[in-house]
N, C-alpha and C positions, 0 to 999 in steps of 0.2 A: 689521473685515472677517472673514468666516468662512473657516475653513480649507477648502481643496478636499477633496472626498471621496477618501479613500485606503483601499481595502479591506484593505490589509496591516496597518493599525493597528486594525482591528476585532477583537473578541474571538474570532472564529472563523477558524481558519487553513484553508488548502487541504487539509491532511491530514484535516480533519473532513468534507470534502465526500464525497458518494457517488461512488465511482469511476466510475459510469455517467455522471456529470455532468462529468467531467474533460475539458477541451478537448484534452489530449494523451493521453487514455486509450487511443487506438488505436495509439499508437506502441509499438515494442518495449520490453519491460521494461528498467529500468536495470540497470547492473552490480551495484549494491548490492542491488536486489530479487532478482536472479538468485542472488547469493551467499547471501543470507539464506533464500530459498526452497529452495535446494539443501540447506542445513543443516537446515531444518525438515522437508523431505521425507525426508531420511535418518533423522532422529530419529523420525518418525512411521511409517516404513516405507512411505511413499507414493512413487509415481513422480514424477520431476522432469521437467517439460515446459519446455524452454528456448525454446519458440516463443510463450509467452504475451505478451499486450499488458500495458502498464503497469496498466490497470484490472483485468484478469483476474489478474495477478500479485498485486495488492493484495488482491483477494478470496481468492485461494488462501492468501496469508500469514495473513490473518485466520482462515481456517478451520483451518489447521495450527497456529496459535498456540493456538486453542481446544482442539485435539486434544492438543497436547503440554504445554499449561500455560505455555508461554513467552509473554512479553508481558503477563502478567496481573500486577496489583499484588498485593504480598504483604500 
């Protein structure tokens, strides 16, 4: 008997999805996102927007990581 389809066991996680495709992307950003985004914003000298959605916070984190060099593999 074949195992039922389970997307959680596939090689691609939700973290790899485009934020625009997230089903919860329009919800307010999480506390963890807000905390990390605030840190990155301070390091980059960029304004911190506490009203971002989960999807937009993820995009902002990616952009600020690129600007600050955080989150890159050594």
